[in-house]
N, C-alpha and C positions, 0 to 999 in steps of 0.2 A: 428713686430708681433702685432696684435690685442689682446685687453684684453679678448675678448669673440667673438666666432663665434656661431650663431644661425643657425640651420638647420630648415626650415620650416617657412613661412610667412603667415600662417593662423592667426586667432585672438589671439591665445596664444603666437605665436612667435612675432607678431606685438606688443602686449602689452609689452612683455619682453624688445624688442628693444626700446621702449619709456622709460620704467624705467630705463634701463641702460645707455641711452643716457642723460636722466635727471640726472643721477648720475655722468656724466663727463667720463664714460668710453668709450674706443674706441671698436666699435663693426662692425662685418660684418655679414650680413643676406644672406642667400642662400636659393633660391626657384626655384624649377624646372619649374613652371609654368610662363608663361609671363604676366599673368593678374588675376584679382580677379576670383574666381569661381563665374558665373553669377547666379546660381540657390541657392534657400534657403536651409539652413542646420539647424544649431542650431537657436532657435527661443526665448529663455528666458534667463535672468540673474537675479540676486537678488540684494538687497540693498547693501550688502556687496561688490559685485563685481562693482557696481556704485561707491561705496567708493574708491576702488581701482583706478578706472578710475579718480576719483577726484585726487588721489594721482599723477597721471601721468599728471595733468593738461589738462584733456580731457572731464570732466564730462559734462561741458555746452555744448560742441559740440555733445557728444553722446546723450544728453537729446533731442537735436533737430531732431536726427535721429531714435529715438526710442519712444515706447509708454509706459508711466506708467500706472499700473492698481492696483486700490484698491481692485479688485476681486481676489478671491483665486482659489482653484482647487476642484471640486466637484466630488466624487466618486458615481455614481448613478447607481441603478440596472435597469433592464429591464421594471420593473413596475414604473420607476420614483422616487423611495425611494432613499433619500440621505443617503449614509452609512456613508462617511467620508468626512470632509471637512479640506483642508489645508487653514488657515485663510489668508485673505488678510488684508492689513492695510491701513485705510484711512488717507492720508497725509504722511509725513516723518515718517519712522520708527526709530528704535534704531541707525541704521548706519547713520542718518541724510538725507536719501533719501527714497522714496517709495520702498517698499520691492519686487516688481514685475515689471519687464519691459520685453516688446516683441519688436521684431525687425526683420529686413530682414537682413540676415548676410552680403551680399555684401555691404550694405550701413554702417554697422558696421565697417567692415574691411577697407572701404575707409576712415572712420574718423580715424581709428588707424594709417593707413599708411600715411596720411596727417600730423598726430602728429610726426611721426618719421622725416618728412622733416625738422623739428625745428633744428635737431642736425647734423651738418656737419660731426662729427666724427663717426656717423653711416652711413655705407656704405650698400646699398641694391643691390644684384645681383639677377636680375629677370632671368628666362630662364637658369638657371645654376644648373644642377644636378650633386650632389656630390655622387661618388660611393664608396669612401673609406675616412674614417676620417682623413687618413694620408695627405690628400690633402689640409688640413685646417692648417692655420698657426696662432693660438691663444693660449692664456694661458689656457683658458676653452672653451668647446664646449659643447653647450646645444641642444639636440634633442628635438625640438617641432615638429617633423616630422611624427606624427601621428601613427595610430595602426600598419603600417609596418615600424616602424622606423629603419633607418640605424643604427643610434647611439646605440639603444637598442641592436641590433645584435652584435655590436661592444663591448657593455658592458658585454653581455652575461647573461642578467636578467633571473630570473626564474619566471614562470608565476603560479599565484594562481587564480584559478577558483572558483568564488562565486556562481556558480549554474545556472545562466539564460543564455539561448541562444535560443532566439525565433525570427523567421522571422516575419516582419510585412511590410505592404504596405504603404508607405507615399504618400498622394496625397496633393498637393498644388494648391490651387485655388485662382484666382483672381475674386472676386465677384462684382455683380452689386449692388451698394448701393442703388438703387431705388427698387430692388425686395422686395416684401412683405415677402418672406420667408428668405432673408438675414437679413432683419430688425428684424425678430423673433429670430434669432439665439442669445444665451446666449453670454454675455460679458466674463464671467469667463470660465475657462478650464474645460471640462467635461471628465471625465473618465468613460465610459460606461461599466459597469460591467455586460454585457449581455452574459450568456454562449453560446447563439447561435452565437455570433460574437462580442468579446471585441473591443471596439474602443476608440480613444482619439479625442477630437474636440477642437481646439485652435484658439482663435481670435488672429492673428498675429499682426494686426493692418493695417490701411488703408483698402485697398480692400481685403486684404490677410486672408485667412483661411486656416487651416491645419486639414485634416483627417488622422489619423494613425489607420490601419484596421489589426488586427491579422490574420494571415494565419490560416486556419482550414484544418483539415484532408479532403482530397479531392480536395482541390484548386489546380489550375494548375498555378505555379508560372510564366510560360512564358506567360501567358494570362491575370494575374491579373492587369496588367499595361494598359490594354486596355480599352477605356472609356466604351465600351457596357458591360464591366465586372463589373467596379466599380461603375458606376453611380448608378445601381439598390441598391447597399449595402448602399448608403447615401441618398436614395430617401425620406426617412422620413423627412429629413432636406432642401435639395436642389434638383433642377433639372438641367439637362444640360443647359437650357436657362437663369439659374440664375448666372452662372459663367462660366469663361474660364480656362481651364487647364494650369497651369504653369509647373507642373512636377509632375510624378508619378514613383517611384521607390520601389523596395524591399530592405529592410536593415535587418540584423539580429543584434538584441539588444543582447549585451554581458554584462556580470558582470566579469571583470578581474582586478586583481591588480598585477603588477610586484613586485618582490623582487630584489633590486640591481638598484637603481636610480642613482648611482654614481659609477664610477671606475677610479680613477686618476683625469684626467682633462675632463672627460666625465660626463655628467648629462642629464636626462631626465625630461621632462615636458608635461603636458597635455595627450592626448590619448596614447603617447608613453609609458606612465608608468601606466595608468589605463583607463577602459572604464566602464561606467554605463549605465543601461537602462534609458530611458527619463522619467520615470514616476514620478520623483521629479523636472524635469527641471533643472538639475544640472550638466550635462556633461561638457559644456564648463565652467561653473563656478569653477569646480574643476581645470581646468588648470589655469584659472586666479589667483585662490588662490596659485597654485603651484609658479607661477613666482612672485608673491608678496612676498611670503617667500623667494624665492632664490635671488631676485635681490638685497634686501639690504645686504644679506650676501656676495654675489659676490663683492659689493663695499667695505664692511668692509675688506675683504681679500685683494683685489686688491688696495685700496686707503687708508686704515685706520690703517693697520698694524695687523689685526686680523690673528690668525693662520688658516692655510688651513683647519685644523680640524673641523673648524666652519661649513664648507659645509657638513660634515657627519651628522650634525643635520637637515639637509633638509628632507632627506627621514625619519629619526627616528621621526620627528614631523608631517610630512604630511601624511605619509602612514596610520597611525591609523585614522586620520582625514577623510581622502576621503573614507576609508573602512566604516566609520559609515554612510556617505551619501549614499554609494552603498547599504549597507545591508538594509537600510530603503527602498531604490528604490525597492530592490528585494521583499521585504515583501509587499509593495504596489502593485507590479507586480503580486503576488500570488493572491491577491485579485481580481485584474482587470481581470486576465487572467484564472480564474476558468471556465472550459467549462463543467464540469459535472453538470446537471441540479439539481440533488439532493444535491450535495455538495454546489452549489451556493444557493439553498433555505435554507440550513442550516446556510450559512454565512448571508443571508439577516435576519434571525431570531436573530442573535445575535446583529443586530443594530436595532431591533424592537423598542427598547426605545427610539432612536433618534441618530442623527448623532454624530459620534466621531469627536472631533476637535483637529487639532494639527497644530504646526508651524514648519518652518524649524529648524532642530536641530542645537545646537551650541556646537559641540563637543569639547573636549579638545584636543589640540596638544598632539602628544607623547612627550616623553622625548627628550630634547635637550638643546636649549638656553633659558631655562626657570627654575624656582625653581621646585624642585621635591616636589610638593604640591598639594592638591586638588583643583578643580574649586573653583573660578573664575581663579585662576593662569592657564595659557595655554589656555584661551578663549579670544575672541575678547572684547575690551572695547566699549561701546557705544560712539556715537560722538554728543555730545551736542552743542548746539549753545551758543556761549560766550556772555557776556554781550554787547560786541561791535557789535554783529551781525554775526561774522564769525563763520563758522563751526570749531570745535575744531582743526582737522587735518590741516586746513589752517594756523593756528597759530604756530603748531609745525613744519611743514615741515617734510622732510625725516630724522627724528632724533629720539632718544629716548626722553621720557618725564616722568615727575613725577606729577600726579595729586593727589588732596586730601585736607585735612583740611588746612585753611589757617595758623592757628597756628602751625600746625606741619612743615610746609613747609617755613615759614617765615625766611628769613635771610640765607637759605642755598644755597650753589653755587656748586652743582655736574655738571658733564659733560652731562647735559640733560636740555631740556627746562622745566622749572618749571611753573605750571599752579595751583596756590593755589585757592581753592574754586572751582574747577571743579570736577564734578563727584561726589560730596560728598554724595548726595542723594543715589546714586546708590550703592556707597561704604557702606554707613551706613545700607542700607537694608541687606547687607552681613555682618555687625559688623566689617567693616574694616575702616581704616583712611586714607590710602593713597595706590597709585599702581604705579608701574613702567611699563610703556608702551614701547614696541619696536617699530621700524619704520614702521612695518605692523600693529601696534595697538593691537597685541596680548599682554596679560599681563605676564611679565616676573616674578614679584614678588609683594607681597603685604605686608602691615605693618598693 
C-alpha cells in the first residue's frame, strides 16, 4: 500500500508528487492522458509560488523555463486612462523572488515531471483512467483531477457559487518579433475596461502573446474562434501578418468554492475544490498553495506521528484564504466587465484623480494549525537573504523554525531550526520579538 495516491498529473498534481517524494513518502500518480497537454493554459504565477518551487528544489530549473517580470497589471479604460494598477516589483520581492512570472504551461509541466523522476518511490502511471476511488490502494488519496473531479464526487462536496460565470474567447498567438506592431505592445498585462468589448492582453514571454476577449450579446460562439471573426477585434494592436495562431478557444470563467475538501482518506486540491476567474492571475497559484499546505501535513501524519486530525486543518485554513483571492478577482472582474456605457463612464469618473494602486493580497489562513490570533499570525513570513548569502528557506529545509531577536533565542534548543537575528526588522515593525514558522513558512505563533 502506498502512502498517497494522486489523481491528476497537471501542474498541481506534479508539484504535490515532488513535495511528497522529497518527504520520503511512497506515492502513486494516475493520469488518464499519455502526454502533457501541448497547448497553453495557465500563464502566470507569483513570488510565493516560486518560493514553493524553491522548497521542492526546482526553482532554478523553473526560472530557466519562465519569464520574470517587474511590470504589473494595468486596468485601462477605452480612452487610455489607467484606472487601477497591480504593482510590479523591481527585483526580488518579499518572498525572495520576483513577484510575477509568465510561462508556457507545457514547459512548466515538463520541469515538474522531470523533478518527480528524482524519486524512485514515486510511481507515475500515464494513460491510466481511474473510474472509482476504490481502485486505489493508498492510505490517502488526493484529487488533483480538475473541475470534473472524480474524487470530489466521491467526497460529496457542496458547491458555493461566488457569482461570476462569464464566457470569454482566449486567443494565443506566436508573434513575429521583428514586427513594428509587436514591438509596440506593452510589457505589462493590460485589462482593457472598454464597455464595447472588454479584453485582457498578456505578454506570456518569448513570441507568445495572449488575448482574452469577453463574449458580448449577439456573438455567435460557434464562429468566434474563426480567424476572420477574432482578428478584427484585435486589429488596433496586431494584424494577421504579425503573428501565427497557436490556439483559439472559448472558456467560461467561474468563481466557485467547494465545501468539503476531505472525507476520510480522500482529499482535494486545485480546481477540484475551487475555481477563480483569471483577472488576478491566481488560478494555478491557488492550487500550488493548496499542496504546499497539504504536503507537510501528510508527512507529519504518515512519518512523524502527528494525529490524523491535523489533516482537518487543511480546508479550515485554505478555504478562507483562497476565497479572499477569488472575491478580489470577482471585484476586479466587475470593473473590467462593465458593458453599460453610462455605468462605465461613472466608473471612470471615480478614478479621475489618478490610478488606484494595489498589491497581491496577503490574507490570513483560517483557523487550524496556528494560534488563534490576529495577523501576522497565519500569514506568510518573508524570505530574507542570510548573511552567508543563502535564502532563508534553504537554511531551514522542510521543518519548523524560530526566527527573531538573538538575545531571546540564544541557548534555546526546541525541536525547530533556530535562526537568531533573522527577520528582526520585519518583526520590530510589528512590535514583535520572535515568530514560529511552519514548514510552509506561514506563521504559527509570535512572541
